[in-house]
C-alpha positions as CSV (number, residue, x, y, z in Angstrom):
1,M,129.6,70.2,74.5
2,D,131.8,73.3,74.0
3,D,132.5,75.8,76.6
4,E,130.1,78.3,75.2
5,G,127.3,76.2,76.7
6,A,128.9,75.9,80.1
7,F,127.9,78.5,82.7
8,D,128.6,79.0,86.3
9,V,125.0,80.0,87.1
10,I,121.7,79.9,85.2
11,V,119.0,82.3,86.2
12,I,115.4,81.4,85.1
13,G,113.0,84.3,84.7
14,T,113.6,88.0,83.9
15,G,111.5,89.6,86.7
16,L,113.0,92.4,88.5
17,T,114.6,90.3,91.3
18,E,116.0,87.9,88.9
19,S,117.2,90.6,86.6
20,I,119.1,92.5,89.4
21,T,120.6,89.2,90.7
22,A,121.9,88.3,87.1
23,A,123.5,91.7,86.7
24,A,125.2,91.7,89.9
25,L,126.6,88.2,89.3
26,A,127.7,89.0,85.8
27,K,129.5,92.2,87.0
28,A,131.2,90.1,89.8
29,G,132.8,88.0,87.0
30,F,130.7,84.9,86.9
31,K,129.5,83.4,83.6
32,V,125.8,83.8,83.6
33,A,123.0,82.5,81.5
34,H,119.7,84.2,81.8
35,L,116.5,82.4,80.5
36,D,112.9,83.3,80.0
37,E,110.2,81.2,78.2
38,N,108.5,84.5,77.4
39,V,109.7,86.5,74.4
40,Y,109.9,89.7,76.4
41,Y,111.8,90.9,79.5
42,G,110.4,91.4,82.9
43,G,108.3,88.4,83.7
44,D,105.2,89.1,85.7
45,E,106.5,92.7,85.9
46,A,106.9,93.2,82.2
47,S,106.0,96.4,80.3
48,L,104.1,95.6,77.1
49,S,102.7,97.6,74.1
50,L,99.0,97.6,73.9
51,D,98.8,94.8,71.2
52,E,101.3,92.8,73.1
53,Y,99.2,93.2,76.3
54,I,96.1,92.2,74.4
55,D,97.9,89.1,73.1
56,W,99.0,88.3,76.6
57,A,95.6,88.6,78.0
58,T,93.8,86.5,75.4
59,Q,96.5,83.9,74.4
60,P,96.9,80.7,76.4
61,K,99.3,81.4,79.4
62,T,102.8,79.9,79.7
63,S,103.2,77.2,82.4
64,T,104.3,79.8,85.0
65,Q,101.8,82.5,84.1
66,I,98.9,80.1,84.7
67,S,99.3,80.2,88.4
68,S,100.0,84.0,88.6
69,F,97.2,85.4,86.3
70,S,93.6,84.6,85.8
71,S,90.2,86.2,85.0
72,L,91.6,88.4,82.2
73,S,89.1,90.7,80.3
74,P,90.7,93.2,77.9
75,S,88.8,95.4,75.4
76,D,89.9,96.0,71.7
77,T,93.0,97.6,70.7
78,L,93.6,101.4,69.8
79,P,95.5,103.3,67.3
80,N,99.2,103.9,67.9
81,S,99.2,100.8,70.0
82,R,103.1,100.5,70.0
83,Q,103.3,103.9,71.8
84,Y,101.7,102.4,74.9
85,S,103.8,100.7,77.6
86,I,101.5,98.9,79.9
87,S,102.9,97.4,83.2
88,L,101.6,94.1,84.4
89,S,102.6,95.1,87.9
90,P,102.8,98.7,88.2
91,S,104.8,100.4,91.0
92,V,106.5,103.6,92.0
93,I,110.0,104.0,93.4
94,P,110.8,105.8,96.6
95,A,113.6,108.4,96.1
96,T,115.7,106.8,98.9
97,G,115.8,103.0,99.2
98,P,117.4,99.8,98.0
99,L,116.1,100.1,94.4
100,I,117.2,103.6,93.7
101,S,120.5,102.7,95.4
102,S,121.0,99.7,93.0
103,L,119.9,101.8,90.0
104,V,122.6,104.4,90.8
105,A,125.4,101.9,91.9
106,S,125.0,99.6,89.0
107,G,124.9,102.2,86.3
108,V,121.4,101.0,85.2
109,S,120.0,104.5,85.8
110,R,121.9,105.6,82.7
111,Y,119.6,103.5,80.6
112,G,116.3,104.9,81.6
113,G,114.4,107.9,82.6
114,F,112.2,108.8,85.6
115,R,109.5,111.1,86.5
116,L,108.4,112.5,89.9
117,V,104.9,111.6,90.9
118,E,103.2,115.0,90.8
119,H,100.4,114.5,93.4
120,I,99.3,112.1,96.1
121,A,95.7,112.3,97.1
122,V,93.1,110.4,99.3
123,Y,89.4,110.0,98.7
124,S,88.0,111.3,102.0
125,S,85.0,110.2,104.0
126,D,82.9,113.3,102.7
127,H,83.4,111.7,99.1
128,K,85.9,114.3,97.8
129,V,89.4,113.8,96.5
130,K,92.0,115.7,98.6
131,T,95.7,116.1,97.7
132,V,98.1,115.3,100.5
133,P,100.2,118.5,101.3
134,G,103.9,118.3,101.2
135,S,105.3,120.4,104.0
136,K,104.8,121.8,107.6
137,E,104.1,125.1,106.2
138,D,101.2,123.7,104.2
139,I,99.8,122.1,107.4
140,F,99.8,125.4,109.1
141,K,98.4,127.3,106.2
142,D,95.4,124.9,106.1
143,K,92.3,126.5,107.6
144,T,90.3,123.4,107.7
145,I,92.4,121.8,110.5
146,S,92.0,123.1,114.1
147,L,95.0,124.5,115.9
148,L,94.8,121.6,118.3
149,D,94.8,119.0,115.6
150,K,97.8,120.6,113.9
151,R,99.8,120.5,117.1
152,R,98.8,116.8,117.6
153,L,99.7,116.2,113.9
154,M,103.0,117.9,114.1
155,R,103.9,115.9,117.3
156,F,103.3,112.8,115.4
157,L,105.4,113.8,112.4
158,V,108.3,114.7,114.6
159,F,108.0,111.1,116.2
160,A,107.6,109.3,112.9
161,S,110.5,111.2,111.1
162,G,113.1,111.0,113.9
163,D,116.3,109.0,114.0
164,E,115.6,106.9,117.0
165,E,114.5,103.4,116.7
166,F,110.7,102.9,117.1
167,E,111.3,100.0,119.4
168,G,111.7,101.2,123.0
169,R,110.1,104.8,122.4
170,V,107.9,106.2,125.1
171,E,105.1,106.4,122.6
172,L,105.0,102.6,122.2
173,E,105.5,101.7,125.8
174,G,102.6,99.6,127.0
175,I,101.4,99.4,123.4
176,N,101.0,96.2,121.6
177,V,103.1,96.7,118.5
178,N,100.5,94.5,116.7
179,M,97.8,97.0,117.6
180,P,96.2,98.4,114.3
181,F,98.0,101.4,113.1
182,L,94.8,103.3,112.7
183,E,93.9,102.7,116.3
184,F,97.4,103.6,117.5
185,L,97.2,107.0,115.8
186,K,93.9,107.8,117.5
187,A,94.9,106.3,120.9
188,T,98.4,107.5,121.3
189,F,98.3,110.9,119.4
190,S,94.7,111.8,119.6
191,L,94.4,112.3,115.9
192,N,90.9,112.6,114.6
193,Q,89.4,109.9,112.2
194,E,90.0,111.8,108.9
195,I,93.6,112.7,109.7
196,A,94.3,109.1,111.0
197,E,92.9,107.5,107.9
198,T,94.8,109.9,105.6
199,I,98.1,108.9,107.4
200,T,97.2,105.2,107.4
201,Y,96.2,104.9,103.7
202,A,97.8,107.7,101.9
203,L,101.1,108.1,103.8
204,S,101.8,104.7,105.2
205,Y,100.0,102.8,102.4
206,C,98.2,100.3,104.8
207,T,95.7,98.2,102.9
208,S,93.3,97.4,105.7
209,P,92.3,98.9,109.1
210,T,93.9,95.9,110.9
211,D,97.4,96.6,109.5
212,K,100.0,96.5,112.4
213,T,101.6,99.5,113.8
214,L,105.4,98.8,113.6
215,P,105.5,98.0,109.8
216,A,103.3,101.0,109.1
217,L,105.7,103.3,111.1
218,H,108.8,102.0,109.3
219,R,107.1,102.4,105.9
220,L,106.1,106.0,106.8
221,R,109.6,106.9,107.9
222,R,111.1,105.6,104.6
223,Y,108.5,107.7,102.7
224,L,109.0,111.0,104.7
225,R,112.8,110.7,104.2
226,S,112.3,110.3,100.4
227,T,110.9,113.7,100.0
228,G,113.2,116.4,98.8
229,R,115.9,114.2,97.4
230,Y,114.8,114.8,93.9
231,G,112.1,117.2,94.2
232,H,108.8,117.7,96.0
233,S,107.5,114.3,95.7
234,P,108.8,111.1,97.6
235,F,108.1,108.9,94.6
236,L,109.4,108.4,91.1
237,V,107.9,106.4,88.2
238,G,110.0,105.0,85.6
239,H,109.6,105.8,81.9
240,Y,108.1,103.2,79.6
241,G,106.2,101.2,82.1
242,S,108.6,101.4,85.0
243,S,109.3,98.0,86.5
244,G,109.5,96.1,83.3
245,E,111.7,98.7,81.7
246,I,113.9,98.7,84.8
247,A,114.2,94.9,84.8
248,Q,115.3,95.2,81.1
249,G,117.9,97.9,82.1
250,F,119.4,95.3,84.5
251,C,119.4,92.7,81.9
252,R,121.2,95.1,79.6
253,T,123.9,95.6,82.3
254,A,124.3,91.9,82.7
255,A,124.8,91.5,79.0
256,V,127.4,94.2,78.9
257,A,129.2,92.3,81.6
258,G,129.0,89.0,79.5
259,A,125.8,87.4,80.5
260,V,124.0,85.4,77.8
261,Y,120.2,85.9,77.2
262,I,118.0,83.3,75.8
263,L,114.3,84.3,75.5
264,G,111.1,82.5,74.1
265,K,112.7,79.1,74.6
266,P,110.8,77.0,77.2
267,I,112.9,74.6,79.2
268,S,112.3,71.0,78.0
269,S,114.3,69.3,80.6
270,I,116.5,69.7,83.7
271,T,118.9,66.9,84.4
272,R,121.0,66.5,87.4
273,N,124.2,65.0,86.3
274,R,125.8,62.0,87.8
275,N,129.3,62.8,89.2
276,N,131.2,59.5,89.5
277,S,134.6,60.7,88.6
278,E,137.3,61.7,91.1
279,K,136.7,65.3,89.7
280,A,133.1,65.4,90.6
281,Q,133.1,68.8,92.0
282,S,134.2,70.3,88.7
283,T,131.5,68.5,86.6
284,P,128.5,70.8,85.9
285,T,125.7,70.0,88.3
286,Y,122.8,70.5,85.9
287,T,122.1,70.1,82.2
288,L,119.2,72.0,80.6
289,T,117.7,71.5,77.2
290,L,115.6,74.1,75.6
291,A,112.8,73.9,73.1
292,D,114.0,74.7,69.6
293,F,117.6,75.3,70.8
294,P,120.4,73.3,69.2
295,E,122.5,72.6,72.2
296,P,122.0,71.8,75.8
297,I,123.4,74.3,78.4
298,T,125.0,73.4,81.8
299,C,125.6,75.1,85.1
300,H,126.7,74.5,88.6
301,L,124.0,76.7,90.2
302,L,120.4,77.2,89.3
303,I,118.6,80.3,90.5
304,S,114.8,80.3,90.1
305,S,111.5,80.9,91.6
306,E,109.8,77.7,92.8
307,S,107.0,78.3,90.3
308,R,109.4,77.9,87.4
309,L,110.9,74.5,88.4
310,P,109.2,71.1,88.1
311,V,107.7,69.8,91.4
312,E,109.7,66.4,90.9
313,L,112.9,68.3,90.8
314,I,112.4,70.3,94.0
315,R,111.2,67.2,95.9
316,N,114.0,64.9,94.8
317,I,116.9,67.3,95.3
318,D,118.3,68.0,98.8
319,A,120.9,70.6,97.8
320,I,118.1,73.2,97.7
321,Q,118.2,76.5,99.6
322,R,115.0,78.5,99.9
323,I,115.9,82.3,100.4
324,P,113.5,83.9,102.8
325,S,112.4,87.4,102.0
326,A,115.0,90.1,103.1
327,F,112.3,92.8,103.1
328,P,111.3,94.0,106.6
329,F,108.1,92.6,107.9
330,A,107.5,90.5,104.9
331,D,104.6,88.0,105.3
332,E,105.4,85.2,102.6
333,D,102.9,82.7,104.4
334,K,99.8,85.0,103.6
335,P,98.6,84.2,100.2
336,V,96.9,87.0,98.5
337,K,95.3,87.7,95.2
338,I,95.4,91.2,93.8
339,A,92.6,92.4,91.6
340,R,94.0,94.7,89.0
341,G,92.6,96.9,86.3
342,V,94.1,98.8,83.4
343,C,92.2,101.8,81.8
344,I,93.2,104.1,79.0
345,I,91.4,107.6,78.8
346,D,91.8,110.7,76.5
347,Q,90.8,113.4,78.9
348,A,92.8,114.6,81.8
349,L,92.0,114.2,85.4
350,T,92.4,117.0,88.0
351,L,93.0,116.9,91.6
352,T,91.8,120.0,93.7
353,P,94.6,120.7,96.2
354,T,92.5,121.2,99.3
355,Q,95.4,120.1,101.7
356,D,93.4,119.0,104.6
357,S,95.1,115.8,105.8
358,L,98.8,115.2,106.2
359,I,102.3,116.2,104.9
360,S,104.4,113.9,102.8
361,G,107.8,115.2,103.9
362,E,109.8,118.4,104.5
363,A,110.2,119.8,101.0
364,D,108.6,123.1,100.1
365,L,105.6,122.7,97.8
366,E,104.7,126.4,97.6
367,N,105.5,126.7,93.9
368,S,104.1,123.2,92.9
369,I,100.6,123.5,94.4
370,T,98.5,126.2,92.6
371,E,95.1,127.6,93.0
372,S,93.9,126.2,89.7
373,S,93.5,122.6,89.1
374,P,96.1,121.8,86.6
375,A,95.8,118.4,84.4
376,L,97.2,115.5,86.3
377,D,100.1,113.7,84.4
378,T,101.3,111.5,87.0
379,G,99.7,110.9,90.4
380,I,98.3,108.5,93.1
381,V,94.9,108.4,94.5
382,V,94.1,106.1,97.6
383,F,90.6,105.0,98.4
384,P,90.3,103.8,102.1
385,P,88.2,100.7,102.6
386,F,84.5,101.2,101.9
387,S,85.1,105.0,101.0
388,V,83.1,104.8,97.9
389,P,79.3,104.3,98.5
390,A,78.9,101.7,95.7
391,G,82.2,100.0,96.5
392,F,82.7,97.0,98.7
393,A,86.4,96.3,98.5
394,P,87.6,95.1,101.9
395,S,91.0,96.6,101.5
396,A,92.3,100.1,100.3
397,V,92.1,100.7,96.6
398,T,95.2,102.3,95.0
399,V,95.0,104.3,91.7
400,L,98.2,105.2,89.8
401,V,97.8,107.5,86.9
402,V,100.5,107.9,84.3
403,G,100.4,110.4,81.2
404,E,102.7,111.3,78.3
405,G,105.4,112.6,80.9
406,S,106.2,109.0,81.7
407,F,106.6,108.2,78.1
408,S,104.1,105.4,78.4
409,V,101.3,106.7,76.4
410,P,100.8,108.9,73.2
411,K,100.2,112.6,73.6
412,G,96.7,113.2,75.1
413,K,96.3,109.8,76.7
414,W,96.6,108.5,80.1
415,I,96.8,105.0,81.7
416,I,94.9,104.4,84.9
417,Y,96.1,101.5,87.0
418,I,93.8,100.4,89.7
419,S,94.3,97.5,92.3
420,T,93.4,96.1,95.5
421,P,94.5,93.1,97.5
422,I,91.9,90.3,98.2
423,P,93.2,88.5,101.4
424,S,92.5,84.7,101.6
425,S,90.2,85.3,104.5
426,S,88.1,87.8,102.6
427,P,84.5,86.8,101.9
428,D,85.3,87.6,98.2
429,S,88.0,85.0,98.2
430,N,87.6,81.2,98.3
431,H,91.3,80.5,99.0
432,D,93.0,78.5,96.2
433,S,90.3,79.4,93.5
434,D,89.5,82.8,92.1
435,P,87.4,85.2,94.2
436,V,83.7,84.9,93.9
437,V,83.5,88.4,92.7
438,S,85.1,89.2,89.5
439,P,87.9,91.8,89.5
440,E,85.9,94.0,87.3
441,T,82.8,93.9,89.5
442,L,85.1,94.7,92.5
443,L,87.1,97.6,91.0
444,K,84.5,99.2,88.7
445,P,82.9,101.5,91.3
446,Y,86.4,102.9,92.1
447,L,87.2,103.3,88.6
448,E,84.0,105.2,87.9
449,T,84.7,107.5,90.8
450,T,88.2,108.1,89.4
451,L,86.8,108.9,86.0
452,S,84.6,111.6,87.8
453,F,87.8,113.6,88.5
454,S,87.7,114.6,84.8
455,S,87.2,118.2,84.3
456,T,84.4,117.6,81.9
457,S,82.6,114.8,83.9
458,S,79.9,117.3,85.2
459,V,79.0,117.9,81.5
460,K,79.7,114.6,79.9
461,P,80.8,111.3,81.6
462,L,84.3,110.2,80.7
463,I,84.1,106.9,78.8
464,P,87.3,104.9,78.7
465,L,89.0,104.0,75.5
466,F,90.1,100.7,76.8
467,T,89.7,98.6,79.9
468,S,91.1,95.3,81.2
469,F,90.8,93.6,84.4
470,Y,92.7,90.6,85.9
471,L,93.7,88.7,89.0
472,Q,97.3,88.3,90.1
473,S,98.4,85.8,92.6
474,T,101.3,86.8,94.9
475,S,102.0,83.2,95.8
476,P,102.2,81.1,92.6
477,S,102.4,77.4,93.3
478,P,105.2,75.2,91.8
479,R,104.7,73.7,88.4
480,A,102.7,70.5,88.4
481,A,104.6,69.0,85.7
482,S,107.3,70.0,83.2
483,V,106.7,71.0,79.7
484,T,107.4,67.5,78.3
485,A,107.7,64.1,79.8
486,S,111.5,64.3,79.7
487,A,111.7,67.4,81.8
488,V,112.5,65.4,84.7
489,P,114.7,62.4,83.9
490,T,113.4,59.0,85.0
491,D,116.8,58.4,86.8
492,L,116.5,61.5,88.9
493,S,115.5,59.5,92.0
494,A,118.4,57.1,91.4
495,S,120.6,60.2,91.1
496,H,119.3,61.3,94.3
497,E,120.0,58.0,96.1
498,V,123.7,58.6,95.8
499,S,123.5,62.2,96.5
500,N,125.5,62.0,99.8
501,S,128.6,61.0,97.8
502,I,128.1,63.4,94.9
503,D,126.5,66.5,96.2
504,P,128.6,69.6,96.0
505,P,129.4,71.3,99.4
506,S,127.1,74.1,98.7
507,P,123.5,74.4,97.5
508,S,123.0,73.8,93.8
509,I,119.6,75.4,93.4
510,L,118.6,78.8,95.1
511,L,114.8,79.5,95.3
512,M,113.9,83.0,95.1
513,P,111.7,84.4,97.9
514,L,108.2,84.2,97.4
515,P,106.2,87.1,95.9
516,E,104.6,89.3,98.5
517,N,101.5,91.5,98.8
518,L,103.2,94.8,99.2
519,P,102.1,98.5,98.9
520,L,102.6,100.3,95.6
521,P,105.9,101.9,96.6
522,D,107.5,98.8,98.2
523,S,107.7,96.1,95.5
524,G,110.8,97.5,93.8
525,D,112.7,98.0,97.0
526,A,111.7,94.4,98.1
527,S,113.2,93.1,94.7
528,A,116.4,94.9,95.3
529,L,116.8,93.5,98.8
530,N,115.8,90.0,97.8
531,A,118.2,90.2,94.9
532,E,121.1,91.2,97.1
533,A,120.2,88.2,99.6
534,V,120.2,85.8,96.7
535,F,123.5,87.4,95.3
536,W,125.4,86.7,98.5
537,E,124.2,83.1,98.8
538,A,125.1,82.6,95.1
539,I,128.6,84.0,95.8
540,K,129.1,81.4,98.7
541,A,128.0,78.5,96.3
542,L,129.9,79.6,93.2
543,N,133.1,80.5,95.0
544,G,133.0,76.9,96.4
545,F,132.8,75.5,92.8
546,K,135.5,77.9,91.6
547,D,137.9,76.9,94.4
548,T,137.5,73.2,93.5
549,R,138.2,73.9,89.8
550,K,141.3,75.9,90.6
551,Q,142.5,73.4,93.0
552,E,142.0,70.5,90.5
553,A,144.0,72.6,87.8
554,S,146.9,73.3,90.3
555,Q,147.1,69.5,91.0
556,E,147.2,68.6,87.4
557,Q,150.0,71.0,86.8
558,D,151.8,70.1,90.0
559,A,151.2,73.8,91.1
560,P,151.0,74.9,94.7
561,P,147.5,74.7,96.2
562,V,145.1,77.8,96.0
563,R,145.9,80.1,98.7
564,E,143.2,82.0,100.7
565,E,144.5,85.4,99.4
566,D,144.2,84.1,95.9
567,K,140.5,83.4,96.2
568,P,137.9,85.8,94.8
569,N,137.3,88.7,97.0
570,I,133.9,90.2,96.4
571,E,133.2,92.9,99.0
572,S,130.2,94.8,97.7
573,F,126.9,94.0,95.9
574,W,127.9,96.4,93.0
575,P,131.5,97.1,92.0
576,P,132.4,100.8,91.4
577,V,130.9,102.3,88.3
578,V,133.3,103.6,85.6
579,S,132.3,106.9,84.6
580,E,132.4,108.2,81.1
581,E,135.2,110.6,82.0
582,D,137.2,107.6,83.4
583,D,136.7,105.8,80.1
584,E,137.9,108.7,78.0
585,D,141.0,109.1,80.4
586,E,141.9,105.5,79.7
């Protein structure tokens, strides 16, 4: 095998976490191969055209998708299908946080565009949609909130947006930090039910009345601090489907730095090489063969989620390191299914800005909220649990609306993404199998309520042009078997028997953190944090291999041994970005 097929690291899967990791490793100077059995980038977060989405929903799933997606029910395609970019896992991006920092520091922000989320609204207990105001001034102007409630609300906002750590604050003394956030707001700050619910679901993005106080406070603080950085809204949405397009941007950055991409080629086998020579450490640890690919490829380090590797490989290799989630308050041990829906409409929705709940930051919205009800291009609507009379979702339902301003739809069309988590303890879930209630049955009452926000709904009901519903698992299980019988060699156990003498000093497989059930604004930040955690563990392992190869080369040439100061010195997740002006100067 020639050197073209020999890599330092192979990353399997092009989801956002994997793509950020691959880009960072490639820019750090390592030789990276990035594989995906799908023909598109993004993995479970991909952005697909309408026809691609229907094919994805109706065709048999790949080995890893089977455990992640089920109960799919799309309708027929539409004209101009290639002008749609549908996200399999929609999300928004806080204006401050790990993902936006990585987008800027890596230079990936050059490859895409972003749009501010125009409005955030909550469906109130009196069955009206109410926008969330954006400044203290809006709160004091609101005549529906009593003066006493305004003072209580402002006291809470000062507490939530301050610089002091929450732990040890007087407001939390004697309070169990595991107390439900909704109860904390009412007990500690004497907020009424409506204001407390709006803070809980539309500002902290809690999913249930039992969500704990400390994680909710930390989320709220991040969102409050995001407002004003790029405009009135704390959140942005990426063009062309957001997460999938962003993942592709990181892949492009990795390719520019020398990474090799192989898509649409399932892995046929992963063989752990026997290292019996004296130079065992410089021999590639793994050899991978791909379907319909002429040559095998090798690497010292594999990076993958557990679901993309054969169970037998994981069971028989002891040089595996499972990377825990780096995201604060992650709960990886709590399996959750997410009911998701996608709807395409050709009439605009409107949100009447009644401003009777809570601020979303300190920016002035005086010019952005008008007395009329403008057509909504991009916005979020949150339905607290059981807020819709015909609905029975045990968790909050989140709706994300994107229009032509996000470059995800043709002119005059909008995509409505609707989702709600179904905890394993929910009566609608029977643990490992799909919930008793279909995602369509669960989400349809909330979709119909959302469609009623159309300006013409009182005259003629808004009929969707396209609908699709599906379930997504946040904790996919490992692959039960590889694609072919040869995927795990029969001598793997024998190789493992002598692993004490042949194993490299560092892990040779890094398993990505498990997917988590996170609020709409958190999934991208979690991917960025987890990618950085994987990056640094990979650096430790890869530097060990590089040191060994240099040491062997110096011994062959009777050169002096490798000194500490000669070893690779990687001090940051992203190296400085060279600006276009710098390129011109050179």
